[in-house]
KOLVOSE-286468 format. One record per residue (C-alpha): x, z, y. Coordinates in steps of 0.05 Angstrom, whole numbers, plus 5000, padded with zeros to 4 digits. Each point is the difference from the previous one (the first is absolute). Example, Ala and Ser with C-alpha at 12.3 -4.5 7.8 and 13.67 -1.06 7.14 Angstrom:
524651564910
502749875069
# end
This chain:
571762817601
496649514953
494849815052
505449905053
503949554953
493649614984
498649905074
507149775014
499849534939
494249655033
503350005068
506849734977
498649305025
498150265069
504050335055
496950674984
502150594958
496850684991
504350625000
494550525008
492749834992
497650605041
503049685062
501549264986
492749794996
498250365064
500049405047
496849544948
505349465001
503050134931
493050114971
497949325028
506149684968
498650344934
492749784998
501749295018
505149974943
495250304950
494149565020
504049375012
496549855065
500150205074
496650645019
495349605045
500450395065
504650075059
505050554989
504050345056
507149844978
503350515045
495150595003
502350535048
494050435011
495750364948
493949575014
503849374981
502750324937
493150244980
497149315012
505349674956
498450484943
492649895010
501149264992
503250164933
494050414978
495249455021
504149514958
500050464939
492550075007
499249245000
504549974938
495350474964
504650615002
495850615014
503850555036
496650684999
501750605043
505649645037
500149615065
504949715049
501350685033
502250304934
505149454991
502650035071
500550764995
504149954937
495450344951
504449894939
494950194947
494849525027
505249455011
502350054927
492749954980
499349375041
506249694969
497350174930
493649625016
504249405020
503850044934
493550054962
496849415036
505649505005
504150164937
496750424947
493049715004
502649294993
505450144948
495850384949
493349645006
499149644934
493449705022
496150384946
496150415051
501750624958
499250645040
505550515007
504650265054
506849675016
503750514958
496149844937
500649255012
507650065007
500550424936
495749484963
504249425027
506650344982
497650164929
497849284991
507249805012
503850544962
495350134941
502649404961
507050315007
497950664969
499250395065
494050325034
498850425062
494550485018
502150175071
504149795059
504350624998
503850334942
499449384955
504849645047
505250555009
505049754948
500349265020
498249694933
493049825023
502549655063
505349644960
494849794949
495549735055
505649615031
502049724932
492849834983
499449585063
506949694991
502250064927
507450124995
501150365067
500050704969
499749884925
502650694980
494250385032
498050294932
506950334993
499850345068
500650764999
497550535049
507150245011
501549345036
493549995040
503149855067
504349434973
494149724961
495549985061
505549745046
501749444953
492749794990
498850025076
506249605014
498249464949
493049965029
502849935069
505449504983
495949534956
492850135021
500850175074
496550674991
502450455057
502450704986
494950385041
501250574951
506650314980
501850234929
499750725022
492849905022
497849724933
503950544962
496150555035
494650294953
495750075063
501349295024
495049795053
494849564966
498649605063
507449835005
500049794927
493949565011
503349695061
506349824960
496249744939
495549585044
505749505008
500349834926
493749604986
501849435048
507650024988
503349364979
506449974959
505649625035
503349404969
506450194965
497750684979
503250234935
493449954962
497749724934
493649684979
497850314934
493849564999
504549414986
503050294937
497549684936
500250394935
497949644936
500850014925
496950394942
503450645023
495849955063
493549714973
500050374934
498149374962
503149954931
503850655001
502250294933
502650694984
507550024993
500849315030
502749865071
494749945054
503549495043
498649835072
502849615059
500050185074
501049505056
501650335067
503249385031
494749945053
499550745017
506050045047
507550054992
499850745020
496950154932
505949734960
501050434938
494750495024
494949844947
498050604957
495649984937
497050634971
495850024937
495650584979
497750004928
495050434963
505550514984
503549975068
505349585035
502849404962
507149745009
500449335036
505749504996
500449605064
505149465017
501349655066
501249264995
503650005067
494949555035
494650525015
496849894932
500250514943
498750034926
498450624961
496650324941
497650674973
498350194929
493050294986
500450494942
493250345003
492849754999
496550065066
500349765072
506449835036
500150015076
505349575034
501850145073
504449505037
502750195069
504549675051
503650505044
494850514976
494549525022
494949864945
498949264988
# end
C-alpha cells in the first residue's frame, strides 16, 4: 500500500492513477508518466499512446527500462516482460529502486561520502534531529510504535507543532501517530503514504518506513505554521551566566522571547538543577513576551539552568 501511495503521490499532477501495480504498469503508459515526473524530463523516445497488442506494450515498457538505465538505475533480474506479465514481487522491487534513486539517495546524502546503507543513513539523520530533544532510535521498527519519536521529529523540524511529544504515552499510540502525521501533512506537505496502524505494528515494514521518512529532509515549513523560534530567545543575567552568585542571595535573570513568535506566549519554562537536586524557580511574565525570574542557590557546587520555549531548548 505504501508503494502504491508513493507512486500516486508522484502522479497526482498527471492524468494517471495506479490502482494495482501488478496490472497498471503493464502497457507502460503509467510507468512512463511516473518516470517523467521523477526525473523532471521527457523519457526521450516515442511511446505508443494507445497500445493494443502485446508487442506495443512490451516496447513501451522497454523504453522505460532503457530510460532507467540511462538514469543510472540498475535493474537486476527483471525486464519488460515481467512488468507486462504483472510479476508483483519484481514490480515492487522496481518501484523500491525508484524510491531509492530519486528520493532516499538525494534526501539523506550529507556529502560526507560516509559509507552505509540507506537504513543506517536514515537512522543517523533522524538521531541528528531528535538527539537534542532527548530522544534516540536504534531501528525503523519498534522504536516508532508509540508515536513519540515521530512527534519529536516533526517538532524538531518545526518547533511548536507537537510540543508535548515527551508526554505521549503508549496507550495513545494511534492518536499520537495520527496527530504527528497530520501536522506534518498540513504544515510540511509530507504525504501520508503510511497509516498510523502501519507504524504501530511491531513488524512494520522497514521499506515502507524508509519511504515515509524520505520526505522529511527536504520538507519546508509553510508560512503561518503555529511554530516558535527558540533560537531567537535571549536569556541573560547572573542567574544564567553564574557571574557574581552568592549563596542565599537571589540569582536573577531576564528572558526576552519577543522575537520568538507569538505562539510561544507564556510558554517559557525555566528549570534549575543544583548540586542537591532541583531548585525552585520564581518566574514572572511581564505581558510583552519578556520575563523576569530568580532562584536561590543554597549549596556550593554547579547549577545547571535549562530554558525551554514550548519544550524547545533555547
